[in-house]
VODREN-957637 format. One record per residue (C-alpha): x, y, z. Coordinates in pm, whole numbers, plus 50000, padded with zeros to 5 digits. Example, Ala and Ser with C-alpha at 12.3 -4.5 7.8 and 13.67 -1.06 7.14 Angstrom:
<kolses>
512304955050780 513674989450714 
</kolses>
This chain:
<kolses>
280853288843792 280413324543927 282043356243736 283263383943975 284243416643797 287543431343868 287893464244057 289123484643749 286223473843548 283693483243808 285323516143860 284803522043455 281273512443483 280303536743766 282303564343573 280203557543253 277123557443433 277773592143600 278983605543261 275603595543085 273653608143369 275423640743355 274833643543006 270953636843037 270853663843301 272683689643092 270333681342792 267153685642995 268423718743121 269363730242745 265903719842601 264153747442444 260653760542548 257633740342395 255913776542363 255913792242004 257943824642001 256333856441865 257933891841803 255653919641952 255503959141954 254133975542235 251644002442105 251914037942243 249314067142172 250794097742023 249724132141891 249164128741511 248244156741257 245864138841028 246514150940657 245184141540325 247164142939993 245094153639675 246164156539321 245694191639167 246984216138905 248434249538922 246494279238777 247574315038739 246334339638985 245204365038719 245174360038317 244794389338087 244474385737712 245864415137518 243724426737242 243714455437036 241004483237095 241464501036761 242314490536400 245734495936242 249014481436147 251544470636431 254714493236411 256704479736689 256584453036971 258104466537268 258564435137493 260674405537509 258644371537507 258634353837819 259564384838044 258174401938328 255914433638245 254394457638469 250794470738449 250584500938241 253804490738030 253584496337643 253584462937462 252644475337103 252614504736895 249794507536635 250074531336343 248654563336506 248744584436163 244934584436098 244064587436468 246294620036492 244684633836198 241064625836348 242124641736663 243284674936497 240014676536301 238014672236612 239894699636779 239494724036506 235844713136487 235554721536854 237294753636874 234934766736595 231764754436750 233084768537087 233504805136930 230144802936751 228574791037083 230094819937289 229264845937014 225554834137002 225454838037389 225944872437362 223614878237069 220974860037201 220714883037500 220274911837246 217764891037049 220194893436749 219684857236700 216974832836786 216834812937079 216884780536865 220034791736671 221684794837012 220594761337141 221974744636803 225194763636855 225544749337226 224564713637101 227204716436829 229724725837086 228874697037305 229024671537013 232374683036906 233504681637256 232534646137269 234104639336938 237344651837057 237344631237373 236574600037131 239634608536900 241894612237213 240804578237350 241454561936994 244774580136964 245754566337329 244614529737215 247194529636956 249664523837250 248554488537352 249414487337736 249744457537962 246334456738187 248174435938479 251634428438599 252964394138527 254824371238273 253974376437921 254244347537692 254824345737306 253554374537077 250704361736837 251704390736580 254884406236439 255394442236308 253324449936017 250384428036093 246944442936053 244954441536369 241194448236443 239204461836736 237554432036894 239294404736708 239144369936863 242814361336862 244774379037140 247824394737066 249744378137375 248694366937724 249804380638055 249954357138365 250514366538721 252454338938876 253064352739215 251004341339416 249634310839216 246724288639249 246574252939295 242964237439234 242634200839397 239594181439419 238224161539749 235304135439724 232264145939902 232614113940104 235624125240258 234344159740337 231354142840532 233814121840718 235964150540845 233064171640930 231464142341149 234974136541318 235264172841404 231704173641536 232314142341741 235274157241900 237334129041771 239454153941567 240324186841705 240784215741479 244584224141393 244254261541459 246444281141244 247624247041060 244184239740965 244584264840663 247964254940567 248654234640242 252044219040154 252994210139785 254614178739647 255844184239297 256044161339007 259554148739092 258484139239432 260304169139619 258574192639856 257754227239753 259754252439960 256644275740036 253404268340251 250124277840106 246824286840245 243344271540166 241164299040016 237804282239951 235854253539839 233054250639568 229494254139722 228194223439520 229344187539433 230324178939100 227474154938978 229914135038737 232664129438985 231484134939326 233914157839417 234454194039562 237184218739439 239404231539684 241744261239592 244854269539759 247144301139715 250814297639726 253504323339714 255894317639402 258754344139441 260934322339223 258414311738972 259274275639035 255574267638959 254244274038638 250584271038523 249284236838436 251764216138641 250454185838818 251014186839204 250024168239504 248414191139785 248834180340156 246014193740366 246114193040715 242564184040834 242834180941220 244914168141496 244454136741710 245734138542044 245704102742113 246254083341772 247294045141758 249654037941476 250104000941417 252813987041199 251473972340882 253163938240945 250763931641248 247483937841052 245813912440817 242183907140693 239633879440761 237813863440465 235203891740488 238143916940429 237813932040783 241103942440924 242353922441218 245373920041452 246723894441720 247773906542045 249223891142363 247373896842693 248933899043027 248903859843060 250953856942730 247643844142558 247093854142196 243673874242142 242183883041803 241023921241770 238913931641480 240103968241375 238513999841226 241404012141011 240754032640715 244184049240669 247844042640594 250474066340770 253644056140591 254274019640676 251504020940957 247954019440996 245974047241165 243664025641395 240484040841500 239334013141730 240253976941806 243643985241948 244774007942244 247904021842391 249803993142580 248543965442360 251383942042266 250973935341891 252213906041728 254253914641400 256473882841372 255423846641392 251783850441292 251913820041099 252603798241397 249983810341625 246263812441664 243913828841947 243883811542276 247613799242231 249983807442512 253103820642352 256613835542437 257363871242353 260343888442231 260963925242067 259933923741715 262933928541465 260933935541165 259393969841247 260904003841220 260614029941478 257434046941530 256394078941346 254964108441496 253444127041207 253024117340833 250664121740543 247444100040612 246334081540311 242854065740231 243334027940239 243334010039908 
</kolses>
């Protein structure tokens, strides 16, 4: 017995088949690509001021230790500790009584010897006195004149004056203290704080590298900026005034392998004090076509060599070995291995390898490029 499907059943079968076929076609159209997706950053060359941050300490521009030049008792202290003093300002008064008496005695002896020398000058012409007596009178006059000058100097030294302008520290003596000429202990110390020195050290290796880069033309001299120095204080803030590089030592410290660099900074507000720990940012030179690669796209091979993966024009992954010795914020300063226009992979590195074809998209894990920052040696 043959079975003939009814017309409604036949229509239902055709509709179901059409529905299934349409679903398959829609599923085929929405199927994702089999190519792995990676996030890329297109590198651009940009001018970059290459700087180095070096630790250092501040030092007073000038230091003067105030010491007595005569013996005596301190009668007065004439300054406020921690205040500003001017050169020639009186700081202490030593008891002048004995020195005043010595001065008066020397003055009297000089007047007597002067009168005798003048009298003998007339008498020797008449041969009333011998030439020897006249010469002795002249010698006594000169001796008493020197004694008076010495007494004047000692009397002046009873007023202890500031040798330089600057800020004076605490006093080591008080009124009534006995002081002596040539004593080891200073009465007070004056330090000139404006301007102020900043002494930093740089390794001899870095100095050789810089000279080679300048000689090869890789780095250009920064002109006026080459001598400028900026300061970062202990709290991380930047000092408001720029300094200038003054000199470097002519020899390398055998113990540390470093060279001392000295910079001078204006310090009108006296914000910098001697002995403070700071970081000096030295401008070494300017690279006109610097490549700054995001750190997310730079890794290292088992030998420790920096490497990166880039996508070529055929969307195929390539391996590049890099020469990158410095970090600049969150980026590497690449000397070789990458160039402007390269598409550096920063996302999806774990899913690809060299030779694999990929699908690219803009990276979402990289911040905007930076045009200038302090370059630090790689750790």
